C-alpha positions as CSV (number, residue, x, y, z in Angstrom):
1,M,-42.2,-49.6,-164.6
2,G,-43.6,-47.0,-166.8
3,I,-46.5,-46.9,-169.2
4,G,-44.3,-47.7,-172.2
5,V,-42.9,-50.9,-170.6
6,S,-46.3,-52.0,-169.5
7,I,-47.8,-51.6,-173.0
8,F,-44.8,-53.4,-174.4
9,L,-45.3,-56.3,-172.0
10,L,-49.0,-56.4,-172.9
11,A,-48.3,-56.5,-176.6
12,L,-45.5,-59.1,-176.3
13,G,-47.7,-61.3,-174.0
14,L,-50.7,-61.2,-176.3
15,I,-48.5,-62.1,-179.3
16,L,-47.0,-65.0,-177.4
17,A,-50.4,-66.2,-176.0
18,L,-52.5,-65.9,-179.1
19,A,-50.4,-65.8,-182.2
20,V,-47.3,-68.0,-181.7
21,E,-47.6,-71.8,-182.3
22,I,-44.0,-72.8,-181.5
23,E,-43.3,-76.0,-179.5
24,V,-40.4,-75.5,-177.0
25,A,-39.3,-78.4,-174.8
26,G,-40.3,-77.8,-171.2
27,I,-41.9,-74.3,-171.8
28,D,-45.5,-73.5,-172.6
29,I,-45.3,-70.3,-174.7
30,Q,-49.0,-69.5,-174.2
31,V,-48.6,-69.6,-170.4
32,V,-45.5,-67.3,-170.6
33,G,-47.6,-64.9,-172.8
34,W,-50.5,-64.8,-170.3
35,I,-48.0,-64.2,-167.5
36,L,-46.6,-61.2,-169.4
37,V,-50.1,-59.9,-170.0
38,V,-50.8,-60.0,-166.3
39,V,-47.5,-58.4,-165.4
40,G,-48.2,-55.7,-168.0
41,L,-51.7,-55.0,-166.6
42,V,-50.4,-54.8,-163.1
43,G,-47.6,-52.4,-164.1
44,L,-50.1,-50.2,-166.0
45,V,-52.5,-50.1,-163.1
46,M,-49.6,-49.3,-160.7
47,T,-48.3,-46.6,-162.9
48,A,-51.7,-45.0,-163.4
49,F,-53.2,-45.1,-160.0
50,V,-50.3,-45.4,-157.5
51,W,-47.3,-43.6,-158.9
52,G,-49.2,-41.2,-161.2
53,P,-50.7,-38.9,-158.5
54,R,-47.3,-38.5,-156.9
55,R,-45.9,-36.9,-160.0
56,R,-48.5,-34.1,-160.0
57,E,-47.5,-32.6,-156.7
58,T,-46.8,-28.9,-156.7
59,R,-43.3,-27.7,-155.9
60,G,-44.4,-24.8,-153.7
61,Q,-45.9,-21.3,-154.0
62,V,-45.2,-19.1,-156.9
63,V,-43.0,-16.2,-155.9
64,E,-43.2,-13.0,-157.9
65,E,-40.0,-11.0,-158.0
66,R,-39.9,-7.3,-158.7
67,R,-36.8,-5.8,-160.0
68,T,-36.3,-2.1,-159.9
69,Y,-33.7,-0.2,-162.0
70,D,-32.2,3.1,-161.1
71,D,-31.0,5.1,-164.1
72,R,-29.3,7.8,-161.9
73,P,-25.5,7.8,-162.0
74,P,-23.8,6.6,-158.9
75,V,-22.7,9.2,-156.4
């Protein structure tokens, strides 16, 4: 889960938990919202601290290549 998905889940969860007053039979919308907030926070923490450092690995040493050109005609 990336940062964008985590922020989306946080926003959706907070909207459902704090701003929606709809009655749905058998489902508590506020609880669903808080669950989405928790999932978004966990995803944000996992992305930032667990998967984030792995993406900064170096690919190896920098190799400098020298090209020489010879203007003399071939023999």
